C-alpha positions as CSV (number, residue, x, y, z in Angstrom):
1,M,-72.4,-79.9,220.8
2,A,-74.0,-77.6,218.6
3,V,-75.8,-74.6,219.8
4,I,-79.4,-74.8,218.7
5,R,-81.6,-71.3,218.4
6,S,-84.8,-70.4,216.8
7,A,-84.2,-69.5,212.9
8,N,-85.3,-66.2,211.6
9,I,-85.4,-64.2,208.3
10,I,-81.6,-63.7,208.4
11,D,-80.9,-67.1,208.1
12,A,-82.7,-67.7,205.2
13,D,-80.1,-68.0,202.8
14,K,-78.0,-69.9,204.7
15,I,-80.8,-72.5,205.4
16,S,-81.7,-72.8,201.7
17,R,-78.0,-73.4,200.7
18,L,-77.6,-76.3,203.2
19,V,-80.5,-78.1,202.9
20,S,-80.0,-78.2,199.1
21,S,-76.8,-79.0,199.2
22,T,-77.4,-81.9,201.7
23,A,-80.2,-82.8,199.7
24,R,-78.3,-82.8,196.2
25,D,-75.6,-85.2,197.9
26,H,-77.9,-87.5,199.8
27,I,-81.3,-87.5,198.3
28,G,-80.7,-86.8,194.8
29,P,-79.2,-90.4,194.2
30,T,-82.6,-91.8,194.9
31,L,-84.2,-89.1,192.4
32,G,-84.7,-88.9,188.8
33,E,-83.4,-85.4,187.5
34,S,-87.0,-84.0,187.2
35,G,-87.8,-85.2,191.0
36,L,-84.4,-83.5,192.1
37,E,-85.1,-80.2,190.3
38,T,-88.8,-80.2,192.1
39,L,-87.2,-81.3,195.2
40,L,-84.5,-78.3,195.2
41,C,-87.1,-75.8,193.6
42,S,-89.2,-76.2,197.7
43,M,-85.9,-75.5,198.8
44,D,-84.8,-72.4,197.1
45,L,-84.6,-68.8,198.9
46,Y,-88.2,-67.7,198.3
47,S,-89.8,-71.0,199.6
48,T,-87.4,-71.0,202.6
49,R,-88.3,-67.2,203.5
50,Q,-91.8,-68.2,202.8
51,R,-91.9,-70.7,205.5
52,L,-90.0,-68.2,208.2
53,D,-92.6,-65.4,207.5
54,D,-95.2,-68.0,207.9
55,G,-94.1,-68.6,211.2
56,W,-93.1,-72.3,210.7
57,P,-91.0,-73.4,213.9
58,S,-87.8,-73.6,212.7
59,F,-84.4,-73.8,214.4
60,C,-80.7,-73.8,213.4
61,A,-77.9,-75.5,214.7
62,L,-74.3,-73.5,214.9
63,K,-71.1,-74.9,215.5
64,D,-68.4,-72.1,216.0
65,G,-71.1,-69.9,214.4
66,N,-71.6,-71.7,211.3
67,L,-74.9,-73.0,210.4
68,V,-74.7,-77.1,210.4
69,G,-78.2,-78.1,210.9
70,V,-81.9,-77.2,210.4
71,V,-85.1,-78.4,211.7
72,V,-88.4,-77.3,210.4
73,V,-92.0,-78.2,211.4
74,R,-95.0,-77.6,209.3
75,P,-97.4,-76.8,211.8
76,P,-99.4,-78.4,213.7
77,S,-96.9,-81.7,213.8
78,H,-95.6,-82.3,210.6
79,L,-91.6,-82.9,210.4
80,Y,-90.9,-81.1,207.4
81,H,-87.3,-80.6,207.0
82,L,-84.3,-82.2,209.0
83,F,-80.9,-81.8,207.9
84,V,-77.4,-81.8,209.1
85,S,-74.3,-81.0,207.0
86,T,-72.7,-84.2,205.8
87,D,-69.3,-83.2,207.9
88,F,-71.6,-83.4,210.9
89,Q,-73.6,-86.1,210.7
90,G,-73.6,-89.0,213.1
91,N,-72.6,-86.5,216.1
92,G,-76.4,-86.2,217.7
93,I,-77.1,-82.7,216.1
94,G,-79.9,-84.4,213.9
95,R,-81.4,-85.7,217.3
96,A,-80.7,-82.7,219.2
97,L,-82.6,-80.6,216.6
98,F,-85.4,-83.3,216.6
99,E,-86.2,-82.9,220.0
100,V,-86.2,-79.0,220.3
101,A,-88.8,-79.4,217.4
102,D,-90.9,-81.9,219.1
103,G,-90.8,-79.9,222.2
104,R,-92.0,-77.0,220.3
105,A,-94.9,-79.0,218.6
106,I,-96.1,-80.1,222.1
107,E,-96.2,-76.2,223.4
108,L,-97.8,-74.8,220.4
109,A,-100.4,-77.5,219.4
110,G,-100.2,-80.0,222.5
111,I,-99.0,-82.6,220.2
112,P,-95.4,-84.1,219.4
113,L,-94.3,-84.5,216.0
114,Q,-97.0,-87.1,214.3
115,T,-95.8,-87.3,210.6
116,V,-92.9,-87.1,208.2
117,N,-92.4,-87.7,204.5
118,S,-89.1,-89.3,204.9
119,S,-86.5,-89.8,202.0
120,L,-85.6,-93.1,201.2
121,N,-82.1,-92.7,202.5
122,V,-83.2,-91.8,206.1
123,V,-86.1,-94.1,206.8
124,A,-83.9,-95.7,209.8
125,V,-83.3,-92.6,211.0
126,Y,-86.8,-91.5,211.3
127,E,-87.5,-95.2,213.0
128,Q,-85.3,-94.3,215.8
129,F,-87.2,-91.5,216.3
130,G,-90.3,-93.5,216.8
131,F,-92.0,-93.0,213.2
132,V,-92.9,-96.0,211.2
133,P,-93.6,-96.4,207.6
134,Q,-97.2,-95.8,206.6
135,G,-98.5,-97.6,203.5
136,Q,-96.1,-97.8,200.7
137,V,-93.0,-95.4,199.3
138,S,-94.9,-92.7,197.3
139,E,-94.0,-90.3,194.6
140,I,-95.1,-86.7,193.5
141,D,-93.4,-84.6,190.8
142,G,-90.9,-87.3,190.9
143,V,-90.1,-86.9,194.3
144,K,-89.9,-90.1,196.0
145,F,-90.7,-90.5,199.7
146,Q,-92.0,-93.0,202.6
147,P,-95.0,-91.4,204.5
148,M,-94.4,-92.1,208.2
149,V,-96.2,-91.9,211.5
150,R,-95.8,-91.9,214.9
151,N,-97.9,-91.9,217.6
152,A,-98.1,-92.8,221.3
153,M,-97.6,-96.4,220.8
154,T,-94.5,-95.8,218.6
155,R,-93.2,-92.8,220.3
156,T,-89.6,-92.7,221.9
157,E,-88.9,-90.7,225.0
158,T,-87.3,-87.5,223.4
159,S,-88.5,-84.8,225.4
Protein backbone atom coordinates (compact mmCIF):
# COMPACT_ATOMS: atom_id res chain seq x y z
CA MET A 1 0.00 0.00 0.00
CA ALA A 2 1.03 3.60 -0.49
CA VAL A 3 2.18 5.93 2.27
CA ILE A 4 -0.11 8.95 2.64
CA ARG A 5 1.13 12.24 4.03
CA SER A 6 0.21 15.90 3.98
CA ALA A 7 1.29 17.70 0.83
CA ASN A 8 3.49 20.76 1.02
CA ILE A 9 4.74 23.45 -1.34
CA ILE A 10 7.75 21.33 -2.30
CA ASP A 11 5.29 18.79 -3.78
CA ALA A 12 3.53 21.36 -6.00
CA ASP A 13 5.40 20.59 -9.23
CA LYS A 14 4.92 16.82 -8.91
CA ILE A 15 1.26 17.27 -7.97
CA SER A 16 0.67 19.52 -10.96
CA ARG A 17 2.33 17.05 -13.32
CA LEU A 18 0.41 14.06 -11.90
CA VAL A 19 -3.04 15.66 -12.03
CA SER A 20 -2.42 17.20 -15.47
CA SER A 21 -1.18 13.97 -16.99
CA THR A 22 -3.96 11.89 -15.48
CA ALA A 23 -6.58 14.46 -16.50
CA ARG A 24 -5.25 14.56 -20.05
CA ASP A 25 -5.47 10.76 -20.32
CA HIS A 26 -8.76 10.12 -18.54
CA ILE A 27 -10.84 13.31 -18.60
CA GLY A 28 -9.56 14.75 -21.87
CA PRO A 29 -11.55 12.33 -24.04
CA THR A 30 -14.81 13.65 -22.47
CA LEU A 31 -13.97 17.29 -23.26
CA GLY A 32 -13.39 19.42 -26.30
CA GLU A 33 -10.02 21.06 -26.86
CA SER A 34 -10.99 24.32 -25.14
CA GLY A 35 -12.43 22.45 -22.16
CA LEU A 36 -9.26 20.44 -21.71
CA GLU A 37 -7.16 23.60 -21.98
CA THR A 38 -9.30 25.29 -19.30
CA LEU A 39 -9.03 22.26 -17.03
CA LEU A 40 -5.26 21.98 -17.43
CA CYS A 41 -4.83 25.70 -16.65
CA SER A 42 -6.53 25.07 -13.30
CA MET A 43 -3.96 22.34 -12.62
CA ASP A 44 -0.81 24.25 -13.52
CA LEU A 45 2.02 24.86 -11.08
CA TYR A 46 0.83 28.35 -10.15
CA SER A 47 -2.72 27.14 -9.32
CA THR A 48 -1.41 24.15 -7.40
CA ARG A 49 0.91 26.34 -5.34
CA GLN A 50 -1.91 28.80 -4.68
CA ARG A 51 -4.15 26.07 -3.23
CA LEU A 52 -1.32 24.87 -1.00
CA ASP A 53 -0.49 28.45 0.08
CA ASP A 54 -4.18 29.03 0.84
CA GLY A 55 -4.16 26.03 3.17
CA TRP A 56 -6.47 23.73 1.24
CA PRO A 57 -6.07 20.30 2.88
CA SER A 58 -3.97 18.27 0.45
CA PHE A 59 -2.47 14.81 0.74
CA CYS A 60 -0.01 12.80 -1.32
CA ALA A 61 0.12 9.04 -1.79
CA LEU A 62 3.67 7.78 -2.24
CA LYS A 63 4.80 4.38 -3.43
CA ASP A 64 8.54 3.70 -3.15
CA GLY A 65 9.03 7.45 -2.69
CA ASN A 66 7.19 8.36 -5.90
CA LEU A 67 3.99 10.40 -6.03
CA VAL A 68 1.17 8.13 -7.22
CA GLY A 69 -1.92 9.95 -5.97
CA VAL A 70 -3.24 13.21 -4.58
CA VAL A 71 -6.39 14.50 -2.92
CA VAL A 72 -7.30 18.15 -2.33
CA VAL A 73 -10.21 19.58 -0.36
CA ARG A 74 -11.63 23.05 -0.96
CA PRO A 75 -12.66 24.08 2.54
CA PRO A 76 -14.82 23.31 4.23
CA SER A 77 -16.07 20.10 2.59
CA HIS A 78 -15.74 20.06 -1.22
CA LEU A 79 -13.65 17.29 -2.78
CA TYR A 80 -11.65 19.32 -5.30
CA HIS A 81 -9.10 16.81 -6.66
CA LEU A 82 -8.76 13.06 -6.34
CA PHE A 83 -6.25 11.64 -8.78
CA VAL A 84 -4.35 8.38 -8.87
CA SER A 85 -1.68 7.64 -11.45
CA THR A 86 -2.98 5.32 -14.15
CA ASP A 87 -0.55 2.53 -13.24
CA PHE A 88 -1.81 2.50 -9.64
CA GLN A 89 -5.57 2.76 -10.15
CA GLY A 90 -7.69 -0.05 -8.76
CA ASN A 91 -5.36 -0.72 -5.81
CA GLY A 92 -7.27 1.12 -3.08
CA ILE A 93 -5.11 4.24 -3.19
CA GLY A 94 -8.02 6.47 -4.22
CA ARG A 95 -10.18 5.16 -1.39
CA ALA A 96 -7.37 5.60 1.13
CA LEU A 97 -6.82 9.20 -0.02
CA PHE A 98 -10.56 9.85 0.14
CA GLU A 99 -10.77 8.53 3.69
CA VAL A 100 -7.88 10.73 4.84
CA ALA A 101 -9.46 13.80 3.22
CA ASP A 102 -12.88 12.95 4.67
CA GLY A 103 -11.36 12.62 8.12
CA ARG A 104 -9.58 15.96 7.78
CA ALA A 105 -12.83 17.69 6.70
CA ILE A 106 -14.53 16.31 9.81
CA GLU A 107 -11.59 17.36 11.98
CA LEU A 108 -11.41 20.91 10.60
CA ALA A 109 -15.05 21.74 9.83
CA GLY A 110 -17.04 19.19 11.80
CA ILE A 111 -18.59 17.79 8.63
CA PRO A 112 -17.57 15.10 6.16
CA LEU A 113 -16.89 15.76 2.50
CA GLN A 114 -20.21 16.77 1.02
CA THR A 115 -19.79 17.84 -2.61
CA VAL A 116 -17.75 17.01 -5.69
CA ASN A 117 -17.92 18.08 -9.32
CA SER A 118 -17.22 14.71 -10.87
CA SER A 119 -15.62 14.24 -14.24
CA LEU A 120 -18.00 12.23 -16.38
CA ASN A 121 -15.70 9.22 -16.46
CA VAL A 122 -15.64 8.68 -12.66
CA VAL A 123 -19.22 9.23 -11.49
CA ALA A 124 -19.45 5.54 -10.52
CA VAL A 125 -16.33 5.86 -8.34
CA TYR A 126 -17.84 8.72 -6.37
CA GLU A 127 -21.08 6.80 -6.02
CA GLN A 128 -19.05 4.12 -4.22
CA PHE A 129 -18.00 6.85 -1.75
CA GLY A 130 -21.66 7.71 -1.09
CA PHE A 131 -22.12 10.63 -3.46
CA VAL A 132 -25.23 10.90 -5.64
CA PRO A 133 -25.75 13.03 -8.74
CA GLN A 134 -27.41 16.38 -8.10
CA GLY A 135 -29.10 17.78 -11.16
CA GLN A 136 -27.89 17.55 -14.72
CA VAL A 137 -24.40 17.45 -16.16
CA SER A 138 -23.01 21.00 -16.12
CA GLU A 139 -20.46 22.75 -18.28
CA ILE A 140 -18.32 25.77 -17.46
CA ASP A 141 -15.80 27.08 -20.01
CA GLY A 142 -15.97 23.78 -21.89
CA VAL A 143 -15.37 21.63 -18.80
CA LYS A 144 -18.20 19.13 -18.33
CA PHE A 145 -18.92 17.67 -14.90
CA GLN A 146 -21.62 16.02 -12.84
CA PRO A 147 -22.37 17.87 -9.59
CA MET A 148 -22.70 15.33 -6.78
CA VAL A 149 -23.65 15.51 -3.11
CA ARG A 150 -23.16 13.30 -0.11
CA ASN A 151 -25.08 13.54 3.13
CA ALA A 152 -25.91 11.44 6.16
CA MET A 153 -28.46 9.46 4.13
CA THR A 154 -25.96 8.55 1.40
CA ARG A 155 -22.69 8.58 3.34
CA THR A 156 -20.82 5.30 3.42
CA GLU A 157 -18.82 4.39 6.47
CA THR A 158 -15.35 5.39 5.37
CA SER A 159 -13.96 6.87 8.54
